[in-house]
N, C-alpha and C positions, 0 to 999 in steps of 0.2 A: 818238768821245765823246761827242758829245749822246744820243747816244743809251744809252751805258752808264745818265747821268745817269739819263734818262730810267726805267730800270731797276731802279734803285737807288730814286727818288723813292715807285717804283709798289710797291718791295720796305716803302717803312718809309710808305706810306697799307698797302698789309694787317696788319704785322703793328698799327700803332695800329686795327685795326677788329679785332685779334684781343685785343688787347688790354682794349678794351673792353664787347667782348659775356666773356668770361671775365670779368668786374665786374661787369657784368651778370644778370648767372648767379650770381655767389657774391652778389648782392646780394634774386635772387628766393628760393636755395636760407631764407638768413638768415630772408625775412618771413614764407615756409613753415612754417623752426619757432617761430617766435617764432607765429608763430597754433596750432597742433600743440597747444605753451604752453600754452597760451591757453585753448581749446581740451575740457584731453584733466581727466578728472576726478581731487578735490584725494582723493579718495576708495584709491585705485591710486597718488597723482605726489605724494609727500610733501613734495617739496621748489618746486613745483611757486609759489611765490612771490622764491625763487632763483633758479626759470631762466629766469621772464619778468622780470624787471631785471638778470638777465646780458646774458642777448638782446637788450632793448632796449638797456640801454649797450652795449654793441655794437657796435649797428646804428649807432650815434651817435658812437662813437670811435675808430670803423676797423673790428674785429678781431671783426664781425661772422660772418666763417668760419668760423674757428677754432672759437670756443663755437660754432656750428650744428655743425660737425662730430663737437667730444665733444659739442654735445645726440645727435645725432641716434643715434654709434653704443654712451651711456650708457643715455640712457631712451626710446630710439624704437622703438630696435628690441628694448631690452628688454621693454619694453609691451604691441608689439603680437601678439609670438607667440603 
């Protein structure tokens, strides 16, 4: 029984390590998209203020990953072609 509890505890530990790593990766991706938005030239990118505000507010309110993924596919991939 103790061996089972040890394996179960180890499984939960790996689960939380994975969750924390995924969270850190999503924060890094969101910061990368925010930096890309800030550095992008406004002549090619007309909605710079809107995207900057959305990405910055999203970081503080917790929905930054959704906005960052949308920004990546709508803006970054299209303008980097």
